[in-house]
Short mmCIF file of the C-alpha atoms (twelve columns), coordinates in Angstrom:
data_MODEL
# 
_entry.id   MODEL 
# 
loop_
_atom_site.group_PDB 
_atom_site.id 
_atom_site.type_symbol 
_atom_site.label_atom_id 
_atom_site.label_alt_id 
_atom_site.label_comp_id 
_atom_site.label_asym_id 
_atom_site.label_seq_id 
_atom_site.Cartn_x 
_atom_site.Cartn_y 
_atom_site.Cartn_z 
_atom_site.pdbx_PDB_model_num 
ATOM 1   C CA . UNK A 1   20.252  -17.808 13.682  1 
ATOM 2   C CA . UNK A 2   19.665  -15.642 17.055  1 
ATOM 3   C CA . UNK A 3   15.736  -14.614 16.728  1 
ATOM 4   C CA . UNK A 4   16.512  -11.806 19.301  1 
ATOM 5   C CA . UNK A 5   18.338  -9.154  16.514  1 
ATOM 6   C CA . UNK A 6   17.568  -5.913  16.773  1 
ATOM 7   C CA . UNK A 7   16.523  -4.774  13.374  1 
ATOM 8   C CA . UNK A 8   15.827  -0.972  12.032  1 
ATOM 9   C CA . UNK A 9   12.937  -0.483  9.973   1 
ATOM 10  C CA . UNK A 10  13.047  2.553   8.183   1 
ATOM 11  C CA . UNK A 11  9.303   3.701   7.196   1 
ATOM 12  C CA . UNK A 12  5.870   3.348   8.886   1 
ATOM 13  C CA . UNK A 13  3.838   2.512   6.299   1 
ATOM 14  C CA . UNK A 14  2.204   -0.852  5.837   1 
ATOM 15  C CA . UNK A 15  5.074   -2.482  4.714   1 
ATOM 16  C CA . UNK A 16  7.052   -1.475  7.598   1 
ATOM 17  C CA . UNK A 17  4.236   -2.233  10.255  1 
ATOM 18  C CA . UNK A 18  3.939   -5.734  8.505   1 
ATOM 19  C CA . UNK A 19  7.537   -6.287  9.075   1 
ATOM 20  C CA . UNK A 20  7.894   -5.249  12.115  1 
ATOM 21  C CA . UNK A 21  4.977   -7.613  13.527  1 
ATOM 22  C CA . UNK A 22  6.150   -10.664 12.007  1 
ATOM 23  C CA . UNK A 23  9.701   -9.847  13.193  1 
ATOM 24  C CA . UNK A 24  8.507   -9.109  16.608  1 
ATOM 25  C CA . UNK A 25  6.238   -12.036 16.496  1 
ATOM 26  C CA . UNK A 26  9.500   -14.150 15.809  1 
ATOM 27  C CA . UNK A 27  10.728  -12.799 19.006  1 
ATOM 28  C CA . UNK A 28  13.028  -9.955  17.069  1 
ATOM 29  C CA . UNK A 29  13.100  -6.545  18.495  1 
ATOM 30  C CA . UNK A 30  12.099  -4.208  15.373  1 
ATOM 31  C CA . UNK A 31  12.876  -0.440  15.533  1 
ATOM 32  C CA . UNK A 32  10.676  1.264   13.349  1 
ATOM 33  C CA . UNK A 33  11.846  4.947   12.328  1 
ATOM 34  C CA . UNK A 34  9.113   7.169   11.060  1 
ATOM 35  C CA . UNK A 35  9.429   10.674  10.034  1 
ATOM 36  C CA . UNK A 36  6.278   11.725  9.625   1 
ATOM 37  C CA . UNK A 37  3.286   9.293   11.322  1 
ATOM 38  C CA . UNK A 38  2.503   5.472   11.134  1 
ATOM 39  C CA . UNK A 39  -0.219  5.311   7.800   1 
ATOM 40  C CA . UNK A 40  0.707   9.182   7.176   1 
ATOM 41  C CA . UNK A 41  0.634   8.597   3.592   1 
ATOM 42  C CA . UNK A 42  -0.806  5.888   0.948   1 
ATOM 43  C CA . UNK A 43  -0.819  3.242   3.836   1 
ATOM 44  C CA . UNK A 44  -3.569  5.540   5.665   1 
ATOM 45  C CA . UNK A 45  -5.592  6.835   2.323   1 
ATOM 46  C CA . UNK A 46  -5.438  3.976   -0.057  1 
ATOM 47  C CA . UNK A 47  -8.699  1.668   -1.032  1 
ATOM 48  C CA . UNK A 48  -8.012  -1.124  1.531   1 
ATOM 49  C CA . UNK A 49  -9.235  -3.359  -1.744  1 
ATOM 50  C CA . UNK A 50  -8.050  -7.091  -1.256  1 
ATOM 51  C CA . UNK A 51  -8.370  -9.596  -3.910  1 
ATOM 52  C CA . UNK A 52  -7.464  -13.145 -3.637  1 
ATOM 53  C CA . UNK A 53  -6.766  -14.131 -7.739  1 
ATOM 54  C CA . UNK A 54  -6.424  -10.834 -9.763  1 
ATOM 55  C CA . UNK A 55  -2.831  -11.059 -9.862  1 
ATOM 56  C CA . UNK A 56  -3.236  -14.748 -10.862 1 
ATOM 57  C CA . UNK A 57  -0.804  -15.564 -14.843 1 
ATOM 58  C CA . UNK A 58  1.652   -13.046 -13.039 1 
ATOM 59  C CA . UNK A 59  4.725   -13.018 -10.238 1 
ATOM 60  C CA . UNK A 60  2.556   -11.867 -7.926  1 
ATOM 61  C CA . UNK A 61  0.130   -14.375 -7.827  1 
ATOM 62  C CA . UNK A 62  1.629   -16.768 -4.972  1 
ATOM 63  C CA . UNK A 63  2.159   -13.345 -2.763  1 
ATOM 64  C CA . UNK A 64  -1.193  -12.271 -3.366  1 
ATOM 65  C CA . UNK A 65  -2.841  -15.394 -2.422  1 
ATOM 66  C CA . UNK A 66  -0.671  -16.251 0.900   1 
ATOM 67  C CA . UNK A 67  -1.356  -12.601 1.955   1 
ATOM 68  C CA . UNK A 68  -5.158  -12.687 1.380   1 
ATOM 69  C CA . UNK A 69  -5.150  -15.709 3.701   1 
ATOM 70  C CA . UNK A 70  -3.030  -14.123 6.029   1 
ATOM 71  C CA . UNK A 71  -5.663  -11.107 6.181   1 
ATOM 72  C CA . UNK A 72  -8.643  -12.845 7.258   1 
ATOM 73  C CA . UNK A 73  -6.032  -15.101 10.037  1 
ATOM 74  C CA . UNK A 74  -4.916  -11.407 11.502  1 
ATOM 75  C CA . UNK A 75  -8.550  -10.256 11.516  1 
ATOM 76  C CA . UNK A 76  -9.234  -13.310 13.496  1 
ATOM 77  C CA . UNK A 77  -6.079  -13.003 15.852  1 
ATOM 78  C CA . UNK A 78  -6.190  -9.755  16.672  1 
ATOM 79  C CA . UNK A 79  -9.963  -8.541  16.982  1 
ATOM 80  C CA . UNK A 80  -10.076 -6.945  13.580  1 
ATOM 81  C CA . UNK A 81  -10.119 -3.207  14.680  1 
ATOM 82  C CA . UNK A 82  -9.593  -2.504  10.854  1 
ATOM 83  C CA . UNK A 83  -12.944 -3.628  9.922   1 
ATOM 84  C CA . UNK A 84  -12.461 -6.245  7.704   1 
ATOM 85  C CA . UNK A 85  -14.771 -7.777  5.587   1 
ATOM 86  C CA . UNK A 86  -15.831 -9.798  2.483   1 
ATOM 87  C CA . UNK A 87  -17.439 -8.197  -0.683  1 
ATOM 88  C CA . UNK A 88  -19.245 -8.629  -3.567  1 
ATOM 89  C CA . UNK A 89  -17.442 -6.926  -6.301  1 
ATOM 90  C CA . UNK A 90  -18.903 -5.556  -9.777  1 
ATOM 91  C CA . UNK A 91  -17.846 -4.108  -12.745 1 
ATOM 92  C CA . UNK A 92  -19.843 -1.524  -14.948 1 
ATOM 93  C CA . UNK A 93  -19.992 1.682   -17.455 1 
ATOM 94  C CA . UNK A 94  -21.294 4.968   -17.172 1 
ATOM 95  C CA . UNK A 95  -21.258 8.289   -18.559 1 
ATOM 96  C CA . UNK A 96  -21.361 12.041  -17.183 1 
ATOM 97  C CA . UNK A 97  -24.069 12.721  -19.994 1 
ATOM 98  C CA . UNK A 98  -25.782 10.924  -22.800 1 
ATOM 99  C CA . UNK A 99  -29.123 10.058  -20.784 1 
ATOM 100 C CA . UNK A 100 -29.969 6.944   -18.759 1 
ATOM 101 C CA . UNK A 101 -28.513 3.747   -20.152 1 
ATOM 102 C CA . UNK A 102 -30.035 1.062   -18.318 1 
ATOM 103 C CA . UNK A 103 -31.138 0.011   -14.604 1 
ATOM 104 C CA . UNK A 104 -28.066 -1.301  -12.644 1 
ATOM 105 C CA . UNK A 105 -30.067 -3.712  -10.432 1 
ATOM 106 C CA . UNK A 106 -28.054 -2.074  -7.774  1 
ATOM 107 C CA . UNK A 107 -30.399 0.047   -5.391  1 
ATOM 108 C CA . UNK A 108 -27.388 2.408   -4.349  1 
ATOM 109 C CA . UNK A 109 -26.473 3.260   -8.288  1 
ATOM 110 C CA . UNK A 110 -28.107 5.533   -10.366 1 
ATOM 111 C CA . UNK A 111 -29.811 4.466   -13.589 1 
ATOM 112 C CA . UNK A 112 -26.907 6.015   -15.647 1 
ATOM 113 C CA . UNK A 113 -24.496 3.132   -14.476 1 
ATOM 114 C CA . UNK A 114 -24.588 -0.417  -16.366 1 
ATOM 115 C CA . UNK A 115 -23.638 -3.224  -14.743 1 
ATOM 116 C CA . UNK A 116 -21.477 -5.158  -16.879 1 
ATOM 117 C CA . UNK A 117 -20.261 -8.444  -14.531 1 
ATOM 118 C CA . UNK A 118 -19.373 -9.788  -11.302 1 
ATOM 119 C CA . UNK A 119 -15.611 -9.600  -10.497 1 
ATOM 120 C CA . UNK A 120 -15.528 -11.040 -7.196  1 
ATOM 121 C CA . UNK A 121 -17.555 -12.667 -4.305  1 
ATOM 122 C CA . UNK A 122 -16.996 -12.828 -0.604  1 
ATOM 123 C CA . UNK A 123 -14.743 -15.681 -0.978  1 
ATOM 124 C CA . UNK A 124 -12.300 -13.756 -3.258  1 
ATOM 125 C CA . UNK A 125 -12.541 -10.116 -2.671  1 
ATOM 126 C CA . UNK A 126 -12.532 -8.390  0.560   1 
ATOM 127 C CA . UNK A 127 -11.729 -4.949  2.360   1 
ATOM 128 C CA . UNK A 128 -9.898  -3.201  5.292   1 
ATOM 129 C CA . UNK A 129 -9.399  0.217   6.483   1 
ATOM 130 C CA . UNK A 130 -5.876  0.929   5.456   1 
ATOM 131 C CA . UNK A 131 -5.311  3.530   8.310   1 
ATOM 132 C CA . UNK A 132 -6.575  1.337   11.079  1 
ATOM 133 C CA . UNK A 133 -5.092  -2.116  9.582   1 
ATOM 134 C CA . UNK A 134 -1.563  -0.253  9.306   1 
ATOM 135 C CA . UNK A 135 -1.645  1.130   12.680  1 
ATOM 136 C CA . UNK A 136 -3.367  -1.681  14.416  1 
ATOM 137 C CA . UNK A 137 -0.320  -3.771  13.198  1 
ATOM 138 C CA . UNK A 138 2.315   -1.434  14.066  1 
ATOM 139 C CA . UNK A 139 0.561   -1.517  17.727  1 
ATOM 140 C CA . UNK A 140 0.606   -5.302  17.885  1 
ATOM 141 C CA . UNK A 141 3.986   -5.313  17.075  1 
ATOM 142 C CA . UNK A 142 4.707   -2.844  20.054  1 
ATOM 143 C CA . UNK A 143 3.282   -5.221  22.355  1 
ATOM 144 C CA . UNK A 144 5.447   -8.033  21.004  1 
ATOM 145 C CA . UNK A 145 8.419   -5.394  22.037  1 
ATOM 146 C CA . UNK A 146 9.014   -3.604  18.830  1 
ATOM 147 C CA . UNK A 147 9.703   0.049   19.006  1 
ATOM 148 C CA . UNK A 148 8.298   3.035   17.008  1 
ATOM 149 C CA . UNK A 149 10.890  6.116   16.790  1 
ATOM 150 C CA . UNK A 150 10.354  9.434   15.161  1 
ATOM 151 C CA . UNK A 151 12.986  10.541  13.108  1 
ATOM 152 C CA . UNK A 152 14.263  11.308  9.574   1 
ATOM 153 C CA . UNK A 153 17.053  8.955   8.706   1 
ATOM 154 C CA . UNK A 154 19.789  10.659  6.661   1 
ATOM 155 C CA . UNK A 155 22.339  7.935   6.709   1 
ATOM 156 C CA . UNK A 156 23.541  4.330   7.516   1 
ATOM 157 C CA . UNK A 157 26.079  3.407   10.213  1 
ATOM 158 C CA . UNK A 158 28.442  0.722   8.987   1 
ATOM 159 C CA . UNK A 159 30.599  -1.965  10.869  1 
ATOM 160 C CA . UNK A 160 34.128  -2.309  10.219  1 
ATOM 161 C CA . UNK A 161 33.604  -4.747  7.297   1 
ATOM 162 C CA . UNK A 162 31.045  -2.311  6.014   1 
ATOM 163 C CA . UNK A 163 27.826  -4.115  6.698   1 
ATOM 164 C CA . UNK A 164 24.897  -1.795  8.087   1 
ATOM 165 C CA . UNK A 165 24.406  -1.771  11.196  1 
ATOM 166 C CA . UNK A 166 22.017  0.901   12.092  1 
ATOM 167 C CA . UNK A 167 21.110  4.586   10.797  1 
ATOM 168 C CA . UNK A 168 22.152  7.962   11.332  1 
ATOM 169 C CA . UNK A 169 19.138  10.341  12.041  1 
ATOM 170 C CA . UNK A 170 18.978  14.021  11.012  1 
ATOM 171 C CA . UNK A 171 19.395  15.121  14.596  1 
ATOM 172 C CA . UNK A 172 22.454  13.329  15.045  1 
ATOM 173 C CA . UNK A 173 21.189  10.342  17.040  1 
ATOM 174 C CA . UNK A 174 22.621  7.302   16.282  1 
ATOM 175 C CA . UNK A 175 20.119  4.253   16.211  1 
ATOM 176 C CA . UNK A 176 22.156  0.942   16.063  1 
ATOM 177 C CA . UNK A 177 21.207  -2.775  15.382  1 
ATOM 178 C CA . UNK A 178 22.055  -5.814  13.649  1 
ATOM 179 C CA . UNK A 179 20.236  -4.777  10.296  1 
ATOM 180 C CA . UNK A 180 18.302  -2.057  8.574   1 
ATOM 181 C CA . UNK A 181 15.332  -2.356  6.183   1 
ATOM 182 C CA . UNK A 182 14.241  0.146   3.692   1 
ATOM 183 C CA . UNK A 183 10.458  0.554   3.499   1 
ATOM 184 C CA . UNK A 184 9.702   3.886   3.118   1 
ATOM 185 C CA . UNK A 185 7.334   3.559   -0.120  1 
ATOM 186 C CA . UNK A 186 8.395   6.098   -3.026  1 
ATOM 187 C CA . UNK A 187 10.509  8.158   -0.641  1 
ATOM 188 C CA . UNK A 188 12.831  4.916   -0.929  1 
ATOM 189 C CA . UNK A 189 14.466  6.432   -3.520  1 
ATOM 190 C CA . UNK A 190 16.035  8.632   -0.771  1 
ATOM 191 C CA . UNK A 191 18.086  5.634   0.700   1 
ATOM 192 C CA . UNK A 192 20.111  5.290   -2.691  1 
ATOM 193 C CA . UNK A 193 22.485  8.029   -1.360  1 
ATOM 194 C CA . UNK A 194 23.558  5.737   0.874   1 
ATOM 195 C CA . UNK A 195 23.352  2.150   -0.330  1 
ATOM 196 C CA . UNK A 196 22.698  0.914   -4.019  1 
ATOM 197 C CA . UNK A 197 19.248  0.932   -4.767  1 
ATOM 198 C CA . UNK A 198 17.010  0.597   -8.039  1 
ATOM 199 C CA . UNK A 199 14.920  3.177   -8.785  1 
ATOM 200 C CA . UNK A 200 11.721  3.740   -6.916  1 
ATOM 201 C CA . UNK A 201 8.593   6.218   -8.408  1 
ATOM 202 C CA . UNK A 202 5.614   7.929   -7.214  1 
ATOM 203 C CA . UNK A 203 2.260   7.796   -9.137  1 
ATOM 204 C CA . UNK A 204 0.144   10.304  -7.420  1 
ATOM 205 C CA . UNK A 205 -3.887  9.388   -6.637  1 
ATOM 206 C CA . UNK A 206 -6.785  11.281  -5.360  1 
ATOM 207 C CA . UNK A 207 -9.726  9.752   -3.211  1 
ATOM 208 C CA . UNK A 208 -12.601 11.044  -1.623  1 
ATOM 209 C CA . UNK A 209 -14.229 9.512   1.553   1 
ATOM 210 C CA . UNK A 210 -18.273 9.865   2.211   1 
ATOM 211 C CA . UNK A 211 -20.102 9.319   5.155   1 
ATOM 212 C CA . UNK A 212 -22.875 6.946   3.929   1 
ATOM 213 C CA . UNK A 213 -24.015 4.910   6.534   1 
ATOM 214 C CA . UNK A 214 -26.296 1.956   6.125   1 
ATOM 215 C CA . UNK A 215 -26.786 3.321   2.694   1 
ATOM 216 C CA . UNK A 216 -24.355 1.232   0.580   1 
ATOM 217 C CA . UNK A 217 -24.162 -2.884  1.041   1 
ATOM 218 C CA . UNK A 218 -20.882 -4.413  1.223   1 
ATOM 219 C CA . UNK A 219 -19.575 -4.400  -2.477  1 
ATOM 220 C CA . UNK A 220 -17.043 -2.822  -4.706  1 
ATOM 221 C CA . UNK A 221 -17.604 -1.239  -7.819  1 
ATOM 222 C CA . UNK A 222 -14.983 -0.884  -10.805 1 
ATOM 223 C CA . UNK A 223 -16.262 1.198   -13.142 1 
ATOM 224 C CA . UNK A 224 -14.920 2.961   -16.873 1 
ATOM 225 C CA . UNK A 225 -16.819 6.757   -16.561 1 
ATOM 226 C CA . UNK A 226 -16.954 8.896   -19.818 1 
ATOM 227 C CA . UNK A 227 -16.720 12.238  -18.738 1 
ATOM 228 C CA . UNK A 228 -18.438 14.895  -20.562 1 
ATOM 229 C CA . UNK A 229 -15.436 16.368  -22.221 1 
ATOM 230 C CA . UNK A 230 -14.815 12.633  -23.513 1 
ATOM 231 C CA . UNK A 231 -12.044 11.719  -21.313 1 
ATOM 232 C CA . UNK A 232 -12.664 8.369   -19.471 1 
ATOM 233 C CA . UNK A 233 -11.667 7.508   -15.895 1 
ATOM 234 C CA . UNK A 234 -11.681 4.408   -14.303 1 
ATOM 235 C CA . UNK A 235 -13.196 4.977   -10.737 1 
ATOM 236 C CA . UNK A 236 -13.167 2.532   -7.855  1 
ATOM 237 C CA . UNK A 237 -15.779 2.821   -5.201  1 
ATOM 238 C CA . UNK A 238 -15.532 0.421   -2.184  1 
ATOM 239 C CA . UNK A 239 -18.169 0.470   0.929   1 
ATOM 240 C CA . UNK A 240 -16.498 -0.336  4.288   1 
ATOM 241 C CA . UNK A 241 -17.146 -1.626  7.464   1 
ATOM 242 C CA . UNK A 242 -17.380 1.801   9.346   1 
ATOM 243 C CA . UNK A 243 -20.522 3.243   7.384   1 
ATOM 244 C CA . UNK A 244 -17.812 5.388   5.051   1 
ATOM 245 C CA . UNK A 245 -17.625 4.906   1.304   1 
ATOM 246 C CA . UNK A 246 -13.813 5.543   -0.331  1 
ATOM 247 C CA . UNK A 247 -13.637 6.275   -3.908  1 
ATOM 248 C CA . UNK A 248 -10.714 7.183   -6.176  1 
ATOM 249 C CA . UNK A 249 -10.313 8.066   -9.818  1 
ATOM 250 C CA . UNK A 250 -7.860  10.553  -10.933 1 
ATOM 251 C CA . UNK A 251 -4.244  10.235  -11.066 1 
ATOM 252 C CA . UNK A 252 -1.073  12.167  -12.338 1 
ATOM 253 C CA . UNK A 253 2.549   12.030  -12.281 1 
ATOM 254 C CA . UNK A 254 2.940   15.045  -10.064 1 
ATOM 255 C CA . UNK A 255 6.471   15.362  -8.609  1 
ATOM 256 C CA . UNK A 256 7.284   13.726  -5.240  1 
ATOM 257 C CA . UNK A 257 7.502   16.158  -2.423  1 
ATOM 258 C CA . UNK A 258 10.581  15.544  -0.234  1 
ATOM 259 C CA . UNK A 259 8.340   15.530  3.231   1 
ATOM 260 C CA . UNK A 260 5.276   13.237  2.945   1 
ATOM 261 C CA . UNK A 261 3.394   16.213  5.172   1 
ATOM 262 C CA . UNK A 262 3.752   18.148  1.738   1 
ATOM 263 C CA . UNK A 263 1.516   16.098  -0.437  1 
ATOM 264 C CA . UNK A 264 -1.496  18.295  -1.507  1 
ATOM 265 C CA . UNK A 265 -3.980  17.295  -4.504  1 
ATOM 266 C CA . UNK A 266 -3.947  18.838  -7.796  1 
ATOM 267 C CA . UNK A 267 -5.878  21.327  -8.873  1 
ATOM 268 C CA . UNK A 268 -9.552  20.206  -9.511  1 
ATOM 269 C CA . UNK A 269 -8.814  16.868  -9.200  1 
ATOM 270 C CA . UNK A 270 -11.284 16.429  -6.298  1 
ATOM 271 C CA . UNK A 271 -14.103 18.386  -7.777  1 
ATOM 272 C CA . UNK A 272 -13.767 16.019  -10.871 1 
ATOM 273 C CA . UNK A 273 -14.011 13.093  -8.705  1 
ATOM 274 C CA . UNK A 274 -17.002 14.492  -6.457  1 
ATOM 275 C CA . UNK A 275 -18.703 15.275  -9.427  1 
ATOM 276 C CA . UNK A 276 -18.660 11.692  -10.622 1 
ATOM 277 C CA . UNK A 277 -19.293 9.849   -7.460  1 
ATOM 278 C CA . UNK A 278 -22.600 12.250  -6.939  1 
ATOM 279 C CA . UNK A 279 -23.883 11.403  -10.851 1 
ATOM 280 C CA . UNK A 280 -23.271 7.805   -10.443 1 
ATOM 281 C CA . UNK A 281 -24.863 6.944   -6.971  1 
ATOM 282 C CA . UNK A 282 -27.854 9.005   -5.154  1 
ATOM 283 C CA . UNK A 283 -26.582 7.232   -1.751  1 
ATOM 284 C CA . UNK A 284 -23.291 9.045   -2.120  1 
ATOM 285 C CA . UNK A 285 -24.985 12.199  -3.500  1 
ATOM 286 C CA . UNK A 286 -26.921 12.844  -0.448  1 
ATOM 287 C CA . UNK A 287 -23.582 11.957  1.788   1 
ATOM 288 C CA . UNK A 288 -21.185 14.593  3.314   1 
ATOM 289 C CA . UNK A 289 -17.407 14.195  2.364   1 
ATOM 290 C CA . UNK A 290 -15.563 13.441  5.256   1 
ATOM 291 C CA . UNK A 291 -11.871 13.109  3.642   1 
ATOM 292 C CA . UNK A 292 -10.377 14.558  0.788   1 
ATOM 293 C CA . UNK A 293 -6.770  12.592  0.148   1 
ATOM 294 C CA . UNK A 294 -4.136  12.591  -2.383  1 
ATOM 295 C CA . UNK A 295 -1.021  10.221  -1.994  1 
ATOM 296 C CA . UNK A 296 1.576   8.602   -3.881  1 
ATOM 297 C CA . UNK A 297 2.086   4.858   -4.578  1 
ATOM 298 C CA . UNK A 298 5.679   3.562   -4.936  1 
ATOM 299 C CA . UNK A 299 6.516   1.785   -8.231  1 
ATOM 300 C CA . UNK A 300 9.404   0.541   -9.901  1 
ATOM 301 C CA . UNK A 301 10.659  0.216   -13.436 1 
ATOM 302 C CA . UNK A 302 9.024   -3.248  -14.039 1 
ATOM 303 C CA . UNK A 303 5.816   -2.791  -12.072 1 
ATOM 304 C CA . UNK A 304 7.170   -5.372  -9.437  1 
ATOM 305 C CA . UNK A 305 8.248   -4.885  -6.034  1 
ATOM 306 C CA . UNK A 306 11.513  -4.788  -4.343  1 
ATOM 307 C CA . UNK A 307 11.478  -7.543  -1.857  1 
ATOM 308 C CA . UNK A 308 14.858  -8.982  -0.498  1 
ATOM 309 C CA . UNK A 309 18.120  -8.557  0.264   1 
ATOM 310 C CA . UNK A 310 20.539  -5.676  -0.993  1 
ATOM 311 C CA . UNK A 311 23.068  -7.019  -3.311  1 
ATOM 312 C CA . UNK A 312 26.570  -6.429  -1.926  1 
ATOM 313 C CA . UNK A 313 25.687  -4.628  1.222   1 
ATOM 314 C CA . UNK A 314 25.354  -7.181  4.410   1 
ATOM 315 C CA . UNK A 315 22.430  -6.501  6.839   1 
ATOM 316 C CA . UNK A 316 20.436  -4.553  4.289   1 
ATOM 317 C CA . UNK A 317 16.965  -5.493  2.786   1 
ATOM 318 C CA . UNK A 318 14.404  -3.254  1.083   1 
ATOM 319 C CA . UNK A 319 10.429  -4.020  0.650   1 
ATOM 320 C CA . UNK A 320 8.942   -1.262  -1.445  1 
ATOM 321 C CA . UNK A 321 7.230   -0.647  -4.623  1 
ATOM 322 C CA . UNK A 322 4.077   -2.559  -4.402  1 
ATOM 323 C CA . UNK A 323 1.943   -0.093  -6.171  1 
ATOM 324 C CA . UNK A 324 -1.619  -0.721  -5.960  1 
ATOM 325 C CA . UNK A 325 -1.625  -3.908  -3.909  1 
ATOM 326 C CA . UNK A 326 0.431   -2.759  -1.300  1 
ATOM 327 C CA . UNK A 327 -2.439  -3.354  1.242   1 
ATOM 328 C CA . UNK A 328 -3.337  -6.525  -0.370  1 
ATOM 329 C CA . UNK A 329 0.491   -7.561  -0.008  1 
ATOM 330 C CA . UNK A 330 1.751   -6.215  2.938   1 
ATOM 331 C CA . UNK A 331 1.027   -9.317  5.315   1 
ATOM 332 C CA . UNK A 332 2.803   -11.977 3.031   1 
ATOM 333 C CA . UNK A 333 5.458   -9.261  2.665   1 
ATOM 334 C CA . UNK A 334 6.093   -8.640  6.002   1 
ATOM 335 C CA . UNK A 335 6.080   -12.700 6.810   1 
ATOM 336 C CA . UNK A 336 8.283   -13.132 4.437   1 
ATOM 337 C CA . UNK A 337 10.849  -10.399 5.278   1 
ATOM 338 C CA . UNK A 338 10.683  -11.785 8.632   1 
ATOM 339 C CA . UNK A 339 11.450  -15.410 7.640   1 
ATOM 340 C CA . UNK A 340 14.682  -13.794 5.210   1 
ATOM 341 C CA . UNK A 341 16.124  -11.794 7.846   1 
ATOM 342 C CA . UNK A 342 15.961  -14.176 10.546  1 
ATOM 343 C CA . UNK A 343 16.358  -17.408 8.416   1 
ATOM 344 C CA . UNK A 344 18.198  -16.784 5.644   1 
ATOM 345 C CA . UNK A 345 15.300  -18.270 3.516   1 
ATOM 346 C CA . UNK A 346 11.335  -18.138 2.919   1 
ATOM 347 C CA . UNK A 347 8.943   -21.184 3.465   1 
ATOM 348 C CA . UNK A 348 5.518   -19.502 1.786   1 
ATOM 349 C CA . UNK A 349 6.665   -17.429 -0.963  1 
ATOM 350 C CA . UNK A 350 9.769   -17.249 -3.024  1 
ATOM 351 C CA . UNK A 351 11.030  -13.968 -3.629  1 
ATOM 352 C CA . UNK A 352 12.934  -14.593 -6.669  1 
ATOM 353 C CA . UNK A 353 10.986  -12.765 -8.979  1 
ATOM 354 C CA . UNK A 354 11.525  -9.260  -6.420  1 
ATOM 355 C CA . UNK A 355 14.746  -9.116  -6.099  1 
ATOM 356 C CA . UNK A 356 16.239  -6.031  -6.068  1 
ATOM 357 C CA . UNK A 357 19.693  -6.827  -7.903  1 
ATOM 358 C CA . UNK A 358 17.374  -7.830  -10.919 1 
ATOM 359 C CA . UNK A 359 16.897  -4.332  -12.334 1 
ATOM 360 C CA . UNK A 360 20.631  -3.699  -12.314 1 
ATOM 361 C CA . UNK A 361 20.125  -4.604  -16.208 1 
ATOM 362 C CA . UNK A 362 17.725  -1.498  -16.782 1 
ATOM 363 C CA . UNK A 363 20.477  1.034   -14.930 1 
ATOM 364 C CA . UNK A 364 22.991  -0.283  -17.210 1 
ATOM 365 C CA . UNK A 365 20.953  0.146   -20.382 1 
ATOM 366 C CA . UNK A 366 20.078  3.955   -19.694 1 
ATOM 367 C CA . UNK A 367 23.783  4.516   -18.826 1 
ATOM 368 C CA . UNK A 368 24.832  2.962   -22.344 1 
ATOM 369 C CA . UNK A 369 21.973  4.788   -23.867 1 
ATOM 370 C CA . UNK A 370 23.024  8.289   -22.232 1 
# 
């Protein structure tokens, strides 16, 4: 199969950028169509945490292990402009009220935090700055001949035989190619108007970024935190190579807006998260906030991503639904999609668990019960 194929990728998040990069590395000509901005949603606002073996025992294990290795090699090959760093990772518990629990043994944490165990080492856990990683992959793809277009996709272009051969933009422009990939995160649900796709949902998360300088070492922390009200939160706090700390905790099932640019925070979410962070770390308590963020992660009915050919429609593929592991699994997803599109098969990670056709049964059950 010719490797000079022109592939239209709908979506400029980390999955779309990774597919574009690996296609371009093979000599194909990807065209990424993005309505908002590259890394404008979850791909620019997530934590960027990477784990070698946290998906062990699940269908994601081989994808995650391959992707963890690719993250290290990509940082070496492309000069690491996204702050890839290895981390020590710890678990712990804390409470807003109830007084001092015990000394944590970590100088940057307050005495109300109890470290309960080590969850990962520099050999098994790492971190990237997600916006820089996504935009870095996109720039590398463009160096190899990829193209980035701004526009809103509203329909498919089909060949006389019905195969997908391009997209129609809201402006009326037609962008033609040899195939189309849907990689729009939770907004991939929009594409179900033009082709048969399982449902993709958006799960909302909130995060803060603090400027801590060198006050926090290369560590990640996963906590169980009890608010004064008795509600439990599960904050994640990651120290990045650029002297910032990223923290998240408050999630919701708010409605997904039509335009990614219209995503806003839930009322009070950032205030709760700020109070939590300043309570558990004196280093964070002394640091200014440089970003208050909200984004939607894409999830599917069974919790596994959609990666593969769209059943019954030649020239159409989908890659979305990676949930919390999108940043981790983007490189292996991009590599596998490039292989699938250009070779018709994959060499490193089998995609049978992620086939879009697997979720037809769920749709059928819903129809039968309605």
